[in-house]
Backbone as a chain_set.jsonl record, in Angstrom:
{"seq": "MKKLLPSNLICRVSAIRAVRLLVIVVALGHSATLLAAQTLEGKAIRITDGDSFTLLLGDHAQSEVRLAEVDAPERGQPYSNESRAALRAMIDGKYVRVEVQNIDRYGRVVGRVYVDDLDVSAEMVESGNAWAYRRYLSDRRLLELEQTAQRERRGLWSTTEARATPPWEWRKDTQSMSTNRQSNCAIKGNINRRGERIYHVPGSRYYSQTRINTAAGERWFCSEAEARSAGWRAPR", "coords": {"N": [[111.553, 67.173, 38.154], [110.301, 66.995, 41.437], [111.981, 65.568, 44.23], [110.638, 63.338, 46.451], [110.442, 63.148, 49.975], [110.944, 60.353, 52.149], [108.114, 59.015, 53.853], [108.395, 58.325, 56.567], [110.577, 59.868, 57.311], [109.581, 62.451, 57.0], [107.636, 62.461, 58.993], [109.29, 62.237, 61.195], [110.755, 64.651, 61.128], [108.665, 66.474, 61.44], [107.839, 65.774, 63.986], [110.083, 66.494, 65.491], [110.069, 69.271, 65.117], [107.679, 69.861, 66.386], [108.25, 69.131, 69.018], [110.28, 70.951, 69.611], [108.837, 73.355, 69.483], [107.076, 72.902, 71.592], [108.861, 72.84, 73.739], [109.741, 75.505, 73.737], [107.359, 76.851, 74.32], [106.733, 75.764, 76.842], [108.99, 76.579, 78.269], [108.819, 79.356, 78.209], [106.272, 79.736, 79.106], [103.625, 81.688, 80.137], [104.775, 83.776, 78.872], [105.19, 83.209, 76.177], [102.707, 83.571, 75.05], [102.478, 86.283, 75.495], [104.476, 87.382, 73.878], [103.497, 86.653, 71.404], [101.259, 88.194, 71.35], [102.201, 90.795, 71.093], [101.224, 93.405, 71.709], [100.15, 94.524, 74.828], [97.478, 95.196, 77.075], [96.382, 96.71, 80.042], [96.065, 97.232, 83.615], [98.203, 99.203, 85.544], [99.455, 98.154, 88.554], [101.299, 97.817, 90.651], [104.215, 99.465, 91.553], [107.481, 98.798, 91.13], [110.089, 99.904, 90.915], [111.808, 102.68, 89.392], [111.707, 101.815, 86.755], [110.175, 99.538, 86.403], [107.192, 97.525, 86.833], [104.062, 96.02, 87.931], [101.671, 94.535, 85.871], [98.222, 94.278, 85.554], [96.279, 92.13, 83.84], [93.451, 91.698, 81.562], [92.349, 89.179, 81.989], [92.774, 88.76, 84.609], [95.267, 87.793, 85.085], [98.7, 88.394, 85.95], [101.533, 90.322, 84.991], [104.98, 90.971, 85.106], [106.517, 93.959, 84.217], [109.023, 95.588, 82.369], [110.322, 98.729, 81.644], [111.251, 99.524, 78.384], [114.471, 100.258, 77.039], [115.337, 102.165, 78.857], [116.924, 103.001, 81.995], [116.575, 103.048, 85.382], [117.424, 104.473, 88.627], [118.643, 102.108, 91.004], [117.245, 100.33, 93.846], [118.267, 101.717, 96.896], [120.166, 103.204, 95.677], [121.219, 106.581, 95.108], [118.552, 108.819, 94.499], [116.695, 106.895, 93.861], [114.203, 106.591, 95.169], [112.832, 108.91, 94.41], [112.705, 108.543, 91.651], [111.118, 106.235, 91.464], [108.762, 107.272, 92.57], [108.098, 109.114, 90.613], [107.457, 107.458, 88.433], [105.297, 106.153, 89.545], [103.441, 108.247, 89.847], [102.946, 108.69, 87.221], [101.819, 106.326, 86.106], [100.545, 104.583, 87.96], [97.708, 102.714, 88.847], [96.499, 103.294, 86.503], [95.255, 102.612, 83.171], [97.246, 101.049, 80.828], [99.181, 100.713, 77.809], [101.253, 98.26, 76.448], [103.821, 97.9, 74.283], [105.232, 95.182, 73.267], [108.617, 94.144, 73.333], [110.494, 92.149, 74.008], [111.231, 89.295, 76.158], [112.824, 89.373, 79.227], [115.701, 87.943, 80.999], [114.761, 87.494, 83.497], [112.184, 86.859, 83.195], [110.482, 88.954, 82.773], [108.261, 91.107, 80.971], [109.472, 93.115, 78.444], [109.062, 96.286, 77.223], [107.825, 99.158, 75.337], [105.962, 101.497, 77.031], [102.76, 102.98, 77.248], [100.593, 105.595, 78.26], [97.653, 106.487, 77.244], [98.606, 108.724, 74.854], [101.052, 109.186, 75.888], [104.427, 108.513, 76.026], [106.001, 106.534, 78.142], [108.662, 105.702, 78.732], [110.174, 107.65, 77.359], [109.275, 109.946, 78.685], [110.182, 109.496, 81.301], [112.935, 109.694, 80.955], [113.191, 112.279, 79.87], [112.26, 113.852, 81.95], [114.246, 113.565, 83.744], [114.366, 111.346, 85.389], [115.343, 108.883, 84.78], [117.934, 107.074, 83.046], [118.931, 106.924, 79.581], [119.196, 103.736, 78.303], [122.024, 102.6, 77.295], [123.019, 100.086, 76.421], [120.866, 98.631, 75.423], [119.66, 100.244, 73.572], [117.606, 101.481, 71.009], [116.1, 103.555, 70.14], [117.287, 106.438, 69.352], [116.522, 108.957, 69.999], [116.099, 109.106, 72.68], [118.568, 109.627, 73.803], [118.962, 112.285, 73.134], [116.914, 113.439, 74.61], [117.833, 112.843, 77.143], [120.172, 114.36, 77.224], [119.095, 116.911, 77.15], [117.681, 116.953, 79.578], [119.841, 116.704, 81.294], [121.296, 119.023, 80.712], [119.5, 120.968, 81.563], [119.367, 120.357, 84.159], [117.472, 118.616, 85.377], [115.588, 116.563, 87.625], [117.404, 113.705, 88.572], [119.717, 114.758, 87.571], [120.149, 117.062, 88.865], [121.571, 116.803, 91.173], [124.8, 116.113, 92.451], [125.526, 113.637, 93.602], [123.488, 111.871, 92.752], [123.697, 111.815, 89.954], [126.151, 110.745, 89.513], [126.678, 107.988, 89.15], [125.599, 105.714, 86.786], [122.829, 103.361, 86.668], [123.574, 100.793, 85.64], [126.305, 100.679, 86.156], [126.244, 100.92, 88.894], [125.005, 98.494, 89.62], [126.998, 96.729, 88.84], [129.074, 97.497, 90.558], [127.863, 96.914, 93.008], [127.637, 94.158, 92.857], [130.343, 93.476, 92.799], [131.085, 94.518, 95.266], [129.563, 92.932, 96.911], [130.778, 90.467, 96.565], [133.285, 90.999, 97.659], [132.536, 91.603, 100.241], [132.022, 89.176, 101.311], [134.389, 88.356, 102.292], [134.767, 90.28, 104.09], [135.961, 92.549, 103.082], [135.361, 95.43, 102.245], [136.116, 98.035, 101.96], [136.912, 100.74, 99.918], [139.731, 101.412, 98.055], [140.748, 104.102, 96.548], [142.324, 105.907, 93.815], [142.844, 109.166, 93.12], [142.591, 111.815, 90.566], [144.798, 113.371, 90.998], [146.588, 111.634, 91.917], [146.395, 110.962, 94.541], [145.968, 108.739, 97.215], [143.115, 107.519, 98.479], [140.892, 106.187, 100.839], [137.585, 104.802, 101.11], [134.978, 104.167, 103.271], [132.156, 101.898, 103.708], [129.024, 103.545, 103.476], [130.015, 106.075, 103.719], [130.405, 109.469, 102.44], [131.264, 109.552, 99.669], [131.252, 106.95, 98.933], [129.392, 105.316, 97.415], [129.586, 106.347, 94.826], [132.147, 105.878, 94.094], [134.272, 104.02, 92.096], [136.16, 101.049, 91.708], [139.177, 100.389, 90.112], [141.121, 97.9, 89.572], [143.164, 97.439, 87.785], [144.374, 99.842, 87.553], [145.746, 100.111, 89.845], [144.193, 100.514, 92.034], [142.387, 99.279, 94.936], [140.821, 96.884, 97.199], [140.143, 96.952, 100.72], [140.307, 95.313, 103.898], [140.171, 96.491, 106.335], [140.398, 99.713, 107.97], [142.822, 100.16, 109.113], [144.496, 98.507, 107.632], [144.3, 99.767, 105.158], [145.5, 102.262, 105.71], [148.075, 101.485, 106.388], [148.931, 100.638, 103.957], [149.277, 102.93, 102.623], [147.147, 104.534, 101.995], [144.758, 107.151, 102.708], [142.142, 108.57, 104.797], [139.212, 110.339, 103.55], [139.268, 113.945, 103.446]], "CA": [[110.601, 66.517, 39.059], [110.747, 67.091, 42.83], [112.231, 64.309, 44.926], [109.814, 63.264, 47.65], [111.079, 62.555, 51.148], [110.219, 59.186, 52.705], [107.076, 59.423, 54.812], [108.881, 58.2, 57.943], [111.452, 61.002, 57.578], [108.7, 63.611, 57.151], [107.032, 62.351, 60.323], [110.32, 62.486, 62.184], [111.034, 66.087, 61.111], [107.498, 67.151, 62.027], [107.851, 65.509, 65.43], [111.153, 67.309, 66.077], [109.586, 70.649, 65.158], [106.625, 69.952, 67.406], [108.907, 69.073, 70.322], [110.947, 72.241, 69.808], [107.811, 74.34, 69.779], [106.571, 72.621, 72.932], [109.893, 73.253, 74.686], [109.714, 76.959, 73.8], [106.138, 77.259, 75.011], [106.855, 75.388, 78.253], [110.036, 77.4, 78.879], [108.362, 80.729, 78.372], [104.986, 79.748, 79.786], [102.741, 82.777, 79.739], [105.538, 84.714, 78.062], [105.007, 82.905, 74.762], [101.469, 84.241, 74.662], [102.726, 87.715, 75.514], [105.236, 87.724, 72.691], [102.613, 86.508, 70.258], [100.287, 89.278, 71.393], [102.911, 92.0, 70.681], [100.735, 94.543, 72.49], [99.362, 94.166, 76.005], [96.757, 96.29, 77.706], [95.96, 96.362, 81.391], [96.168, 98.266, 84.641], [99.434, 99.194, 86.35], [98.964, 98.02, 89.93], [102.382, 97.899, 91.644], [105.424, 100.063, 90.996], [108.637, 98.198, 91.802], [111.094, 100.975, 90.956], [111.574, 103.66, 88.337], [111.593, 101.266, 85.402], [109.438, 98.274, 86.356], [105.916, 97.521, 87.548], [103.211, 94.862, 87.69], [100.526, 94.827, 85.012], [97.059, 93.411, 85.72], [95.651, 91.924, 82.533], [92.008, 91.552, 81.579], [91.954, 87.859, 82.497], [93.237, 88.788, 86.003], [96.661, 87.36, 85.176], [99.614, 89.505, 86.195], [102.829, 90.239, 84.335], [105.98, 91.967, 85.493], [106.884, 94.715, 83.025], [110.242, 96.42, 82.444], [110.333, 99.76, 80.614], [112.311, 99.285, 77.404], [115.456, 101.249, 76.593], [115.723, 103.11, 79.906], [117.426, 102.38, 83.215], [116.338, 103.964, 86.504], [118.236, 104.162, 89.811], [118.298, 100.904, 91.752], [116.933, 100.53, 95.26], [119.477, 102.006, 97.658], [120.982, 104.153, 94.925], [120.683, 107.942, 95.199], [117.44, 109.219, 93.651], [115.815, 105.768, 93.528], [112.849, 106.852, 95.672], [112.231, 109.94, 93.569], [112.426, 107.937, 90.348], [109.954, 105.365, 91.653], [107.598, 108.138, 92.778], [107.759, 109.711, 89.32], [106.76, 106.447, 87.634], [104.009, 105.914, 90.199], [102.548, 109.353, 89.502], [102.662, 108.619, 85.792], [101.056, 105.162, 85.625], [99.913, 103.743, 88.981], [96.254, 102.686, 88.837], [96.007, 103.694, 85.184], [95.298, 101.616, 82.117], [98.395, 101.318, 79.974], [99.434, 99.841, 76.652], [102.656, 97.841, 76.396], [104.263, 97.37, 72.998], [106.223, 94.194, 73.726], [109.836, 93.959, 72.536], [111.02, 90.813, 74.308], [111.139, 88.825, 77.539], [114.194, 89.353, 79.732], [116.126, 86.7, 81.655], [113.996, 87.337, 84.733], [110.809, 86.538, 82.831], [109.677, 90.169, 82.68], [107.961, 91.655, 79.661], [110.187, 94.355, 78.177], [108.359, 96.973, 76.146], [107.52, 100.578, 75.453], [104.697, 101.621, 77.751], [102.044, 104.216, 76.925], [99.336, 105.983, 78.9], [97.098, 107.239, 76.108], [99.686, 108.99, 73.894], [102.287, 109.48, 76.62], [105.484, 107.5, 75.972], [106.503, 106.558, 79.514], [110.127, 105.646, 78.719], [110.668, 108.965, 76.948], [108.949, 110.909, 79.734], [111.069, 109.267, 82.442], [114.252, 110.231, 80.617], [113.091, 113.73, 79.667], [112.053, 114.499, 83.248], [115.433, 113.362, 84.576], [114.132, 110.276, 86.365], [115.967, 107.647, 84.3], [118.936, 107.191, 81.991], [118.792, 106.13, 78.357], [119.963, 102.507, 78.561], [122.874, 102.47, 76.097], [123.226, 98.703, 75.982], [119.693, 98.115, 74.722], [119.019, 101.411, 72.978], [117.341, 101.542, 69.574], [115.52, 104.87, 69.907], [118.35, 107.392, 69.653], [115.911, 110.181, 70.504], [116.218, 109.099, 74.137], [119.837, 110.27, 74.152], [118.74, 113.722, 73.031], [116.091, 113.821, 75.759], [118.704, 112.783, 78.317], [121.074, 115.519, 77.17], [118.302, 118.087, 77.521], [117.441, 116.87, 81.026], [121.123, 116.962, 81.955], [121.632, 120.437, 80.528], [118.576, 121.774, 82.357], [119.498, 119.876, 85.54], [116.199, 118.077, 85.842], [115.602, 115.294, 88.343], [118.665, 113.193, 89.116], [120.832, 115.571, 87.078], [120.258, 118.257, 89.704], [122.44, 116.539, 92.321], [126.063, 115.458, 92.1], [125.529, 112.247, 94.049], [122.56, 111.06, 91.964], [124.112, 111.671, 88.56], [127.524, 110.243, 89.457], [126.807, 106.584, 88.737], [124.422, 105.143, 86.148], [122.402, 102.115, 87.33], [124.329, 99.595, 85.209], [127.572, 100.691, 86.884], [125.885, 100.671, 90.298], [124.793, 97.045, 89.777], [128.316, 96.081, 88.742], [129.78, 97.789, 91.81], [127.192, 96.198, 94.083], [128.038, 92.758, 92.725], [131.738, 93.394, 93.221], [131.13, 94.771, 96.706], [128.983, 91.762, 97.559], [131.814, 89.431, 96.538], [134.319, 91.366, 98.624], [131.983, 91.582, 101.589], [132.081, 87.806, 101.813], [135.643, 88.251, 103.048], [134.803, 91.497, 104.913], [136.858, 93.537, 102.472], [134.435, 96.312, 101.534], [136.645, 99.399, 101.922], [137.404, 101.041, 98.57], [140.981, 102.175, 97.979], [140.694, 104.844, 95.288], [143.419, 106.819, 93.481], [142.19, 110.24, 92.369], [143.319, 112.353, 89.412], [146.075, 113.938, 91.452], [147.429, 110.541, 92.388], [146.215, 110.768, 95.983], [145.348, 107.458, 97.568], [142.083, 107.804, 99.481], [139.974, 105.062, 101.019], [136.199, 105.15, 101.44], [134.312, 103.075, 103.986], [130.721, 101.82, 103.395], [128.185, 104.535, 104.122], [130.615, 107.414, 103.683], [129.803, 110.375, 101.455], [131.582, 109.258, 98.276], [131.436, 105.504, 98.764], [128.557, 104.737, 96.359], [129.977, 106.802, 93.503], [133.542, 105.504, 93.844], [134.453, 102.724, 91.434], [137.526, 100.56, 91.866], [139.821, 99.83, 88.929], [142.319, 97.226, 90.079], [144.218, 97.534, 86.769], [145.037, 101.14, 87.75], [146.398, 100.103, 91.151], [143.223, 100.663, 93.113], [142.19, 97.977, 95.581], [139.888, 96.757, 98.319], [140.784, 96.684, 102.005], [139.448, 94.673, 104.894], [140.076, 97.359, 107.509], [141.009, 101.022, 107.779], [144.234, 100.036, 109.496], [145.178, 97.92, 106.48], [144.368, 100.802, 104.128], [146.493, 103.265, 106.113], [149.427, 100.911, 106.331], [149.287, 100.483, 102.543], [149.536, 104.251, 102.052], [145.899, 105.265, 101.69], [144.269, 107.979, 103.803], [140.695, 108.821, 104.791], [138.872, 111.618, 102.902], [139.303, 115.115, 104.343]], "C": [[111.148, 66.545, 40.488], [110.929, 65.713, 43.432], [111.464, 64.313, 46.24], [110.584, 62.593, 48.779], [110.278, 61.35, 51.608], [109.258, 59.65, 53.784], [107.556, 59.324, 56.247], [109.806, 59.346, 58.324], [110.634, 62.263, 57.79], [108.084, 63.614, 58.539], [108.034, 62.694, 61.405], [110.638, 63.979, 62.284], [109.896, 66.859, 61.755], [107.473, 66.976, 63.534], [108.899, 66.359, 66.128], [110.707, 68.758, 66.199], [108.54, 70.838, 66.242], [107.226, 69.968, 68.799], [109.596, 70.39, 70.62], [109.952, 73.327, 70.179], [107.281, 74.158, 71.187], [107.56, 73.081, 73.984], [109.88, 74.766, 74.865], [108.523, 77.445, 74.599], [106.223, 76.957, 76.495], [107.858, 76.287, 78.951], [109.55, 78.816, 79.151], [107.052, 80.827, 79.119], [104.104, 80.836, 79.235], [103.45, 83.744, 78.804], [105.36, 84.48, 76.572], [103.757, 83.592, 74.242], [101.683, 85.739, 74.561], [103.472, 88.16, 74.267], [104.36, 87.671, 71.454], [101.641, 87.684, 70.182], [100.895, 90.583, 70.893], [102.487, 93.249, 71.454], [99.867, 94.041, 73.628], [98.653, 95.406, 76.526], [96.276, 95.843, 79.073], [96.169, 97.526, 82.333], [97.473, 98.112, 85.414], [99.038, 99.191, 87.819], [100.06, 98.095, 90.994], [103.626, 98.457, 90.963], [106.621, 99.54, 91.788], [109.748, 99.221, 91.995], [110.834, 101.89, 89.774], [111.494, 103.121, 86.937], [110.861, 99.924, 85.337], [108.193, 98.318, 87.233], [105.165, 96.235, 87.222], [101.987, 95.3, 86.908], [99.426, 93.802, 85.257], [96.332, 93.335, 84.391], [94.149, 91.689, 82.685], [91.516, 90.231, 82.117], [92.399, 87.665, 83.942], [94.621, 88.176, 86.192], [97.526, 88.601, 85.4], [100.937, 89.267, 85.481], [103.739, 91.339, 84.857], [106.487, 92.634, 84.217], [108.102, 95.579, 83.306], [110.189, 97.442, 81.318], [111.52, 99.533, 79.679], [113.185, 100.514, 77.216], [115.812, 102.328, 77.614], [116.187, 102.331, 81.126], [117.302, 103.401, 84.335], [117.183, 103.553, 87.697], [117.714, 102.941, 90.564], [117.935, 101.253, 93.192], [118.234, 100.704, 96.047], [120.395, 102.976, 96.962], [120.387, 105.554, 95.08], [119.638, 108.209, 94.117], [116.502, 108.066, 93.276], [114.382, 106.015, 93.991], [112.117, 107.876, 94.813], [111.848, 109.38, 92.193], [111.193, 107.04, 90.42], [108.677, 106.183, 91.813], [107.139, 108.766, 91.463], [106.998, 108.724, 88.443], [105.383, 106.167, 88.221], [103.001, 107.007, 89.811], [102.094, 109.27, 88.046], [101.684, 107.5, 85.424], [100.262, 104.408, 86.681], [98.389, 103.861, 88.962], [95.65, 103.056, 87.496], [96.084, 102.534, 84.2], [96.39, 102.01, 81.121], [98.438, 100.326, 78.81], [100.922, 99.532, 76.601], [102.952, 97.257, 75.022], [105.468, 96.483, 73.275], [107.399, 94.112, 72.759], [110.44, 92.578, 72.749], [110.714, 90.439, 75.751], [112.561, 88.741, 78.07], [114.484, 88.066, 80.503], [115.418, 86.455, 82.974], [112.528, 87.01, 84.463], [109.905, 87.748, 82.72], [109.432, 90.547, 81.223], [108.718, 92.975, 79.517], [109.492, 95.056, 77.011], [108.227, 98.461, 76.374], [106.108, 100.699, 75.993], [104.072, 102.984, 77.454], [100.814, 104.373, 77.809], [98.686, 106.95, 77.919], [98.239, 107.469, 75.11], [101.021, 109.285, 74.574], [103.24, 108.295, 76.564], [106.217, 107.542, 77.32], [108.03, 106.524, 79.562], [110.706, 107.023, 78.396], [110.431, 110.002, 78.046], [109.857, 110.746, 80.945], [112.462, 109.838, 82.184], [114.205, 111.755, 80.534], [112.93, 114.479, 80.989], [113.229, 114.31, 84.198], [115.262, 112.293, 85.63], [114.689, 108.925, 85.93], [117.016, 107.994, 83.256], [118.441, 106.502, 80.716], [119.718, 104.932, 78.525], [120.781, 102.156, 77.314], [122.94, 101.048, 75.543], [122.068, 98.179, 75.137], [118.953, 99.214, 73.956], [118.83, 101.25, 71.467], [116.752, 102.895, 69.191], [116.525, 105.932, 70.323], [117.812, 108.725, 70.184], [116.03, 110.269, 72.022], [117.524, 109.749, 74.603], [119.706, 111.787, 74.112], [117.928, 114.225, 74.229], [116.929, 113.813, 77.033], [119.636, 113.983, 78.366], [120.346, 116.804, 77.566], [118.062, 118.119, 79.029], [118.713, 117.194, 81.802], [121.489, 118.447, 81.879], [120.775, 121.341, 81.414], [118.502, 121.317, 83.814], [118.167, 119.429, 86.134], [116.422, 116.786, 86.63], [116.961, 114.922, 88.897], [119.867, 114.019, 88.672], [121.041, 116.833, 87.912], [121.175, 118.054, 90.906], [123.674, 115.755, 91.891], [126.038, 113.978, 92.428], [124.661, 111.363, 93.161], [123.066, 110.813, 90.552], [125.48, 111.009, 88.405], [127.643, 108.854, 88.845], [125.542, 106.09, 88.068], [124.082, 103.782, 86.757], [123.192, 100.875, 86.917], [125.691, 99.52, 85.885], [127.334, 100.396, 88.364], [125.71, 99.17, 90.532], [126.114, 96.293, 89.739], [129.103, 96.267, 90.037], [129.195, 97.005, 92.971], [127.564, 94.724, 94.068], [129.453, 92.562, 93.224], [131.858, 93.561, 94.725], [130.602, 93.569, 97.477], [130.008, 90.633, 97.648], [132.879, 89.724, 97.582], [133.827, 91.333, 100.052], [132.015, 90.188, 102.191], [133.362, 87.595, 102.616], [135.861, 89.505, 103.911], [135.761, 92.552, 104.38], [136.04, 94.487, 101.607], [134.912, 97.75, 101.464], [137.299, 99.641, 100.562], [138.651, 101.915, 98.63], [141.094, 102.83, 96.617], [141.952, 105.685, 95.092], [142.823, 107.923, 92.625], [143.088, 110.784, 91.26], [144.663, 112.95, 89.776], [147.027, 112.872, 91.984], [147.32, 110.281, 93.872], [145.468, 109.463, 96.25], [144.402, 107.673, 98.75], [141.164, 106.596, 99.611], [138.605, 105.563, 101.479], [135.527, 103.945, 102.096], [132.82, 103.063, 103.609], [129.916, 102.849, 104.181], [128.759, 105.938, 104.115], [130.128, 108.177, 102.453], [130.033, 109.958, 99.999], [131.669, 107.758, 97.98], [130.686, 104.976, 97.538], [129.015, 105.14, 94.959], [131.429, 106.479, 93.158], [133.612, 104.112, 93.238], [135.926, 102.328, 91.489], [138.027, 99.908, 90.577], [141.143, 99.206, 89.37], [143.481, 97.306, 89.087], [144.999, 98.838, 86.912], [145.704, 101.232, 89.117], [145.463, 100.302, 92.326], [142.909, 99.29, 93.694], [141.161, 98.051, 96.691], [140.677, 96.452, 99.591], [139.774, 96.076, 102.971], [139.299, 95.523, 106.155], [140.736, 98.688, 107.187], [142.493, 100.975, 108.119], [145.052, 99.476, 108.337], [145.355, 98.955, 105.375], [145.44, 101.834, 104.463], [147.917, 102.731, 106.003], [149.905, 100.73, 104.892], [149.493, 101.833, 101.856], [148.309, 105.042, 101.665], [145.489, 106.078, 102.932], [142.746, 108.122, 103.699], [140.419, 110.136, 104.081], [138.912, 112.761, 103.906], [137.96, 115.815, 104.325]], "O": [[112.297, 66.175, 40.731], [110.138, 64.803, 43.183], [111.639, 65.219, 47.055], [111.286, 61.604, 48.57], [109.055, 61.332, 51.47], [109.561, 60.573, 54.541], [107.173, 60.149, 57.077], [109.844, 59.765, 59.48], [110.954, 63.066, 58.666], [108.018, 64.657, 59.19], [107.705, 63.344, 62.397], [110.776, 64.514, 63.384], [110.128, 67.789, 62.526], [107.134, 67.9, 64.273], [108.658, 66.885, 67.215], [110.923, 69.403, 67.225], [108.524, 71.857, 66.932], [106.78, 70.72, 69.666], [109.517, 70.899, 71.738], [110.198, 74.124, 71.084], [107.058, 75.135, 71.902], [107.167, 73.647, 75.004], [109.992, 75.267, 75.984], [108.645, 78.331, 75.445], [105.838, 77.782, 77.323], [107.63, 76.716, 80.082], [109.838, 79.396, 80.197], [106.74, 81.865, 79.701], [103.859, 80.911, 78.031], [102.804, 84.453, 78.032], [105.376, 85.427, 75.786], [103.745, 84.129, 73.134], [101.148, 86.394, 73.667], [103.144, 89.185, 73.669], [104.456, 88.522, 70.57], [101.251, 88.115, 69.097], [100.181, 91.406, 70.32], [103.336, 94.066, 71.811], [98.961, 93.233, 73.423], [99.166, 96.521, 76.428], [95.813, 94.714, 79.235], [96.418, 98.655, 81.91], [97.805, 97.022, 85.879], [98.366, 100.111, 88.285], [99.761, 98.414, 92.145], [104.036, 97.966, 89.912], [106.75, 99.814, 92.981], [110.278, 99.382, 93.094], [109.74, 101.871, 89.211], [111.238, 103.881, 86.002], [110.923, 99.242, 84.314], [108.137, 99.038, 88.23], [105.574, 95.463, 86.355], [101.347, 96.3, 87.233], [99.667, 92.597, 85.177], [95.833, 94.337, 83.88], [93.644, 91.504, 83.792], [90.405, 90.143, 82.641], [92.403, 86.542, 84.447], [95.099, 88.051, 87.32], [97.123, 89.718, 85.074], [101.4, 88.13, 85.384], [103.322, 92.484, 85.028], [106.844, 91.956, 83.254], [108.197, 96.22, 84.353], [110.029, 97.069, 80.156], [112.654, 99.371, 80.13], [112.71, 101.649, 77.23], [116.504, 103.293, 77.285], [115.882, 101.147, 81.273], [117.861, 104.494, 84.249], [117.619, 102.404, 87.776], [116.507, 102.766, 90.736], [118.273, 102.327, 93.69], [119.179, 99.933, 95.881], [121.309, 103.52, 97.581], [119.168, 105.694, 95.175], [119.836, 107.858, 92.954], [115.605, 108.249, 92.453], [113.44, 105.68, 93.274], [110.93, 107.725, 94.526], [110.794, 109.71, 91.65], [110.332, 107.084, 89.542], [107.635, 105.833, 91.26], [105.942, 108.928, 91.228], [106.02, 109.088, 87.79], [104.416, 105.967, 87.485], [101.85, 106.713, 89.488], [101.005, 109.721, 87.69], [100.831, 107.675, 84.554], [99.365, 103.645, 86.32], [97.842, 104.96, 89.05], [94.429, 103.125, 87.359], [96.869, 101.601, 84.372], [96.444, 103.143, 80.644], [97.817, 99.263, 78.838], [101.754, 100.434, 76.698], [102.388, 96.229, 74.647], [106.579, 96.969, 73.49], [107.222, 94.024, 71.544], [110.848, 91.915, 71.796], [110.03, 91.17, 76.468], [113.418, 88.114, 77.448], [113.615, 87.205, 80.639], [115.461, 85.349, 83.514], [111.729, 86.898, 85.392], [108.69, 87.601, 82.586], [110.283, 90.335, 80.359], [108.612, 93.85, 80.376], [109.352, 94.478, 75.933], [108.484, 98.962, 77.469], [105.176, 100.081, 75.478], [104.761, 104.003, 77.413], [100.091, 103.412, 78.07], [99.119, 108.094, 77.782], [98.784, 106.504, 74.573], [102.006, 109.597, 73.905], [102.899, 107.197, 77.004], [106.963, 108.481, 77.595], [108.633, 107.246, 80.356], [111.615, 107.5, 79.076], [111.293, 110.842, 78.305], [110.263, 111.736, 81.554], [113.09, 110.396, 83.084], [115.08, 112.437, 81.068], [113.405, 115.605, 81.132], [113.222, 114.825, 85.316], [115.936, 112.323, 86.66], [114.523, 107.93, 86.636], [116.988, 109.071, 82.659], [117.616, 105.591, 80.784], [120.893, 105.095, 78.852], [120.287, 101.498, 76.398], [122.918, 100.847, 74.329], [122.276, 97.37, 74.233], [117.748, 99.109, 73.725], [119.771, 100.924, 70.744], [116.888, 103.334, 68.049], [116.611, 106.288, 71.498], [118.56, 109.521, 70.75], [116.059, 111.362, 72.588], [117.573, 110.35, 75.676], [120.27, 112.489, 74.951], [118.209, 115.285, 74.787], [116.758, 114.669, 77.901], [119.862, 114.557, 79.431], [120.911, 117.671, 78.233], [118.215, 119.155, 79.676], [118.673, 117.868, 82.832], [121.934, 119.041, 82.861], [121.252, 122.343, 81.947], [117.692, 121.814, 84.597], [117.795, 119.817, 87.241], [117.335, 116.015, 86.332], [117.597, 115.709, 89.6], [120.916, 113.989, 89.316], [121.993, 117.581, 87.691], [121.522, 119.018, 91.589], [123.591, 114.846, 91.065], [126.479, 113.154, 91.627], [125.042, 110.235, 92.846], [122.885, 109.723, 90.01], [125.916, 110.742, 87.285], [128.59, 108.571, 88.112], [124.494, 106.044, 88.714], [124.961, 103.119, 87.307], [123.452, 100.002, 87.745], [126.186, 98.428, 86.161], [128.128, 99.708, 89.004], [126.205, 98.633, 91.522], [126.328, 95.348, 90.497], [129.717, 95.33, 90.547], [129.927, 96.492, 93.817], [127.778, 94.113, 95.115], [129.743, 91.623, 93.965], [132.62, 92.853, 95.384], [131.11, 93.225, 98.544], [130.101, 89.936, 98.658], [133.325, 88.829, 98.3], [134.597, 91.067, 100.975], [132.034, 90.024, 103.41], [133.408, 86.754, 103.514], [136.964, 89.764, 104.393], [136.305, 93.351, 105.142], [136.025, 94.364, 100.382], [134.19, 98.61, 100.959], [138.131, 98.854, 100.112], [138.63, 103.014, 99.183], [141.489, 102.189, 95.643], [142.574, 106.123, 96.059], [142.345, 107.658, 91.521], [144.193, 110.29, 91.04], [145.564, 113.021, 88.94], [148.128, 113.176, 92.441], [148.067, 109.467, 94.415], [144.476, 109.142, 95.596], [144.831, 107.968, 99.865], [140.71, 106.046, 98.608], [138.485, 106.594, 102.141], [135.514, 102.846, 101.541], [132.275, 104.1, 103.232], [130.096, 103.008, 105.388], [128.067, 106.893, 104.468], [129.519, 107.605, 101.549], [129.108, 110.003, 99.188], [132.109, 107.354, 96.903], [131.267, 104.27, 96.714], [128.855, 104.372, 94.01], [131.887, 106.772, 92.054], [133.083, 103.149, 93.794], [136.816, 103.164, 91.335], [137.395, 99.006, 90.029], [142.152, 99.896, 89.521], [144.645, 97.25, 89.485], [146.139, 98.94, 86.458], [146.174, 102.299, 89.51], [145.888, 100.263, 93.48], [143.13, 98.266, 93.048], [140.696, 99.126, 97.07], [141.718, 95.796, 99.56], [138.567, 96.296, 102.869], [138.391, 95.291, 106.954], [141.531, 98.788, 106.253], [143.311, 101.656, 107.5], [146.172, 99.923, 108.09], [146.405, 99.026, 104.736], [146.206, 102.235, 103.587], [148.834, 103.436, 105.58], [151.106, 100.675, 104.625], [149.836, 101.895, 100.676], [148.421, 106.112, 101.067], [145.837, 105.724, 104.059], [142.147, 107.835, 102.663], [141.31, 110.983, 104.011], [138.622, 112.564, 105.086], [137.78, 116.821, 105.01]]}, "num_chains": 1, "name": "protein.A"}
C-alpha cells in the first residue's frame, strides 16, 4: 500500500515547483517561449557580423540569433567585413528557419539557420567565411567542410593575416590587451621559433596575429624604449 504524503507537504512541494518555474520564465523572458518553440521562423533584418543577426518574428517581436557551431571573425579582425557581407548576401531580407539549440549568456538564440534547404552554418564554413567552433561543435561534418575550404584557399583561408587567428583566440587576446591597455602596456614582446625577441606595437603588420605566452618568457611592454632595453627589437 502506497504511503500518502500529508496534504500540507504536497502543497508546499507544488508551490516550490511553481516558484522555480516562474523564476525560469522571468529570467529567460521571451527566451523561454523560444526554447519551447524549438523552431523559429521569421525574416532576417539586420546582420551584426558573420555569425549573428536580428530575426523579425511574425508577431513583430525581434530576437538576436547566433549561428550554432560556427565562429566568424570579430569586428576589427581581418576578414570580418567580408564574412559579414557573405552572411548578408545569404540571408538578409529573407525568411529563415531557426532550429533552436539553446540561449547563450547574452540572451541570443543559438541555432542552426536555414534558408529553404540551405544550411547557413555549413555554407559559411564551406565558403571560407567562418570557422567550425570547436568548443560547441556537435556536427563533425563542419570540420570536413573547413578542411576543404582551407585546402582550396577559400575566403579567409586565402590570406595569411585572416587565417592566422581564430575568433576565440582573437577575443582572448583582445581581453588581455584591454587589461594591459589600462596601464598603457600594449606592446607585445614575442619570442619566435629561432629565439629572436621581437616586439610588435598596436597597428603594426603582425600585431593582431601575435599571441603572448608569458609562461614561455614573452611579455608586455609599456613603451618601445622599455622593450629595447629588455633585449627585444622591432620587426625588420
